N, C-alpha and C positions, 0 to 999 in steps of 0.2 A: 720704407717710408709710408707706402700705402697702408701697411699693416698698423703702423702707429696712428695714422689718421683715422683708420677704422675703429681702433680702440678708443680714441678720444671722442669720436662721434657717438659710439655706442654708450658712452658715459654721459652724454648730454641729456640728463634727466634730473630735474630739481628734486625728485622724490627718491633718488638713489641714496646709497649709504655715504658716510663720510669718506670711506675708502675710494669710492668712485669719483667724488668731487675732487679729492686730492690728486687723482690720476690725471684729471683734466688740466690741472695747474702745472704739475711737474712732469718732466720727461718720463717716458715709459720705463727707462732703465732704473729709475729710483723708486719703483713701486714698493720693493721690500723695505727700503728705508722709510718710506711714508707710513707703511703699516706699523713699523716699530715706533714712529712718532705718535701715531694714533693710540697705540697700546699704552705708551708712556703717559700720554695726555689723560686717557681715561683712568689709568691706574692712579695718577696724581689726584684726580677728582675724587675717586673712591677713598683714597687715603685721607684727604682733607675732610670728607664727610664723616669718616670714622673718627678722626681726631676731634672734630667738632662735637660729635655725639658723646665721646668720652668726657670732654670738658663740661658738657651740660650735665651729664650724670654726676660728675664729681662736684659741680657747683651746687646742684640741687639734690645731693645725696640724702638730705634730711627728709625727703619725700616719703621715706619708709614709715614715718610716723602716721601717715594717712592710712596705713594698713589697719590701724586701730578700728576704723569703721567696719572692718570685716568681723570684728569681735562685738562691737557695740550694737550694730543694727540687728543682726540675727537674735541676739539676746533680748534686746528691747522688744522686738516683734513677738518673740515667744511670750514675754510677760504681758503684752497687750492682748494676746489671743487666748491665753490659758484660762481655763474655767476653775475658779477657786473662790473662796470667801475673802472679800476685801474688808479690811478694817477702815471704817469711815473716819476721816480726819476732819475735825471741827473745833473751832474756838469761838467762845462767846463774842469775841471782837468781830468775827465774820458777819454776824447779824447786823452790825452797825455800819458795815461798808456797803454803799449802794452799788447797784449795777450801772455802769457808765459805758455805753457801747463805743464811745469815741476813742477809748483806749485801745481799740483794735489796731489803730495805726501804729503806735509804738510796739505793740505786741508782735505785729507782723514784721516790723523793721528789725526785730531781733535777728532774723535769719540773715538779713543784709549786713547788719552790724558785725555779726560773727564772721561771715564770709569775707567781708572787706578787711577786717582786722587780721584774720588769719592769712589772707593773701598778701597783705602789706608786709607782714613780718617774714613770710615765706620767701618773698623775693628780695627783701632788703637786709634782713639781719637774722642769720641762722641762730645765734645765741638767744635772741628774744623770742624767736619762733619756738625753740625747744622749751623755753620756760613757760610760754603760753600753753603749749601742748601738754607739758607735764601737769600744769594746773588743771586744765580742762579734763584730761584723761583720768587723772586721779579722782576727781570729783564724780565724774560720770561712772567710773567703775564702782565707787562706793554706793552711788545711787542704785546701780543695778543689783548689787549685793543686798542692800536694804530692802528693795522691792521684791527680791526673790525670797528672802527670809520673812519679811513682814509685808505681805500684799496689802496695799492700801488704795483708797479711793476717796471721792467726796460726793456730796449730794447738795451742792450749792447752786447749781445752774438754775436760772429761772425757767419755769414751765412756759410762760408766755412773756414776750418782751413788752416793756412799757410803751415803746414807740416802734414804728416801722420805718426804716430808712436804709440807705446803702450800708451803713455801719452795722446795723443789726443783721443785715443779710450776710455780711462778712463773718460776723460772730456765729451765725447759724452754720455757715460753711465750716468754720473751725470746729464747732461742736460735733458736726457730722463726721469729721475726719479724725478727731482726737478724742479717745475715750476718757471719761473722768476717773481713770485709774492710774496707778503708779505716779503719784503726785508728790510724794515725800522722799527726799527734799526736792524743791523746785529747781529743775535744770535751767529753766528760763532765767531764774534769778542768779543761780550760781555761775553760769557761763557769762552772764552780763558783767558780774563782778570780775571774772577772769579777764574779760576783754578790757575793762576799765583799768585793772591793775597792770596789764601789759602795756597799755598806752601811757600810763603814769610813769612807768619805769623805763620807757624808751628814751634814750639819749637824743635821738634825732627829732622826736616829736615834742620834746621839751621846748624846742625853739618855736613851736607852733601852738601857742596857748589857745588859740581859737579852736583847733582840732581837739585838744585835750578837754577844754570846757564843754564843747559840743558833745563829746563822747560821754562825759559824766552826766550831762542833762539827759541824753538819750537813755543811758543805762538806768538812771533813776526812774524815768518814765516807764521803761520796760518792766522794772520791778513792781511799780504801782499797778501797771496794767494787769498783772497776773491775778490780783485780788479784785480789782474793779470789774474785770470780765468774768469773775467767779470761776476762773480756771484753777485757782489755788486757794487754799486756806492761808490765813496769816501764819499758821503753824508751819506750813511748807516753806514760807519765806524765812522764818526764824531759823529753821533747820538748815536751809541753804546758807544763810549768813554765818551760822555757827561752823558749818563745814568749811566755808571759805576762810574763816579766821584760823582754823586748825591747819589748813594746807598752805596758806599764804607764807608763813614763816619758813617752811621747808623749801619753797620754790624761790622766794625772793629775799626775805630778810637774812636768813642764815647764809645763803649763798653770797649775797652782796658783802656781808661782813668778812667772809673768807677772802673774797677778791680784794677788799680794801686792805686787809692785813697783809696779803701777799704783795700788793703794790708797795706798801710801806717798807716791807722787808727788802724789796728790790732797790728801793731808794737808799 
């Protein structure tokens, strides 16, 4: 009895292990049984954690698409840094388009627009996410190939700004970070069209007309911003529109026709 009391007293420490706490509660002779319970409890926790991890991986298995960034970014950085002769892109229409620094707002919102659109479809609809990714990745790959074979740039940026304000400061920051090269076709324009197309074809977002209309307005403002900030020539915009028109049928139109035909056959 004294031995049992001594064991219980020695375990009276709130910082001891679970094993010791259980010994205080149960008689000394059930120590082995308590250890088995602890082991089973901890094993159950580990199994639940593994099961939850597996379900998350299965649920978001389409995350492999994000690996495309490991192809795009190194390739794009190479194009930005390489020393070569760039063919200047210019259209007579560019000379009639004024510089308007206020368009820096929609221009910068492009990053938010794409991130929010991509995240929404990633977490809500795998099919729509795949279609958005197929559209964007196809166009960006064509862009990289074009700029590799046909190095291009522009000389449209103003030497001095007509005004000095917070918006011109933001434009100056963009100019310092983004070289006026690799502009054809415009990825700002193309990806904006891709985001708008994904939202337009989303069954769930068709119920939210405000979201759809807002995305169209923002997308159009982003497209305008590329020429009003002299980040792109009108030629870059036309090239991006043409590329979007070529890829769109393969990603959306043809695929939806196949799905409609299949559903009719099932009926």
